[in-house]
N, C-alpha and C positions, 0 to 999 in steps of 0.2 A: 664725418665724411661718409657719404653714401656710396660712392664708387670712385675708382681711379681709372680714368680713360687715358689712352695714349694718343698723342697727336703725331701723325706720320705724314711724310711728304709723298704726295702722289702727283702724277702728271698724265696728260693725255698722250697715249702712245704715238710716237712719231712727231709730236708737236709739244715738246716740253718747255717751250718759251712762250710768253714771258713768265718770270717768277711773279706770283701774286701773293702779296702779304695779307693774311687774314688776322685781324686783331683778336686774339684770344685772351686779352687782359695783360696787366702790367707784369705779372710773373712770367708769362710766356714771352713777352717782348724782351725782358732781361736775359732769359735763357737763350732765346733766338739770336739776339744781337751779339751775345758773347760767342755762341757757337758758329754763327754765320755772319760775320761782320760785313762781308761783301753784299749781303742781301738785307742789310739793316734799313736801307731806304730804297723803296721800289717805286716805279711809276704807277703801278696799279695796286690798290689796296681796298679791302672790304672790312667792315666790322660786323658782318652777318654771314656766317658760314654757309648756309644754304644758297644764298645769292652768289657767293664766290664759287661754290661747286657748280652751279648752273653756268656761270661764266666760263669756267674751265672746260666743262663738257661741250659748250657751244663754240668757244673760240680757241681753245688750247691753252697750254700753260701748265704751271706746277704750283702747288701750295700745300700747306699743312691743314689736315682735317682729322677729326676724331675717327679712329680706326673703325668703330662699329658703324659709323655713318657711311663710310666708303667701301666697306668690305664687299657688299654685293656687286659694286661696280668693278672692283678688283677681280672678283670671281668670274665675272662675265667678260673680262678683258677690255672693258670700256676705259679703265684707268689702270695704271701700273705704279708700283712703288718706285721711288727714285733710289737707285742703288747708293749705298753708303751714306745716306742722309741720316742725320741724328733724329732720334725720337725725343719727344718731350712729354712730361707728365701733365695731365689735365684733371685735377680732382674736382668732383662735384660734391657740394656740401648741402645739407638740409638744415635749415634754421627754423627753430620753433621756440616758443616761450616755455621755460621750465615751469612757470606758474600755471600753464595750461596742460601739464602732463596728466595723462590718464591711461587706464588700461586700453581703451579704444585707440588712443594715439600710439601707444607702444605696439599694438597689433598692426596698425597701419604702417608704422616704421619697419616692422619685421617683414611685412609683405613687400614694401618698397625695396628693401635690401635684397630679398629673394629674387624679385624681378630684375633688379639692376645687376645681380650676380650672373644671370643667364647671359650667354654669349649669343645674342640675337641680332638680327638685322635692324639697325636704327636708321636706315636710309629714309629719305623723304619719299621713296617710291616714285620718283620722277624718272621716267625712262626717256632719254633723249633719242632723237633721230640723228644718227651720225653717218 
């Protein structure tokens, strides 16, 4: 496991509807549907987070996104966290062949872990006109 991200529910201030489901995988769907059964089936869904984020910024609504990706939007007041909404875990895994293990690969993994551990802005640097 390279890092563990949190999926948080955010919305466009003043326009928190509709709820937009973003498919973060089977594990997320199971947790989501158990915690939010009323939102298990939505009229609008995406399987690509950046596209869903652009939709919400353009049209309004709420959905779950990786905290690092939306943090700059939260800081600027373009989005807000949905009060009392549950958070979900979103681990990121790095897969490699043990047969290809080497000192260079281990150094690269160390650097990746160091970079992933930094609490930096992972937004797409897309600034909407609202």
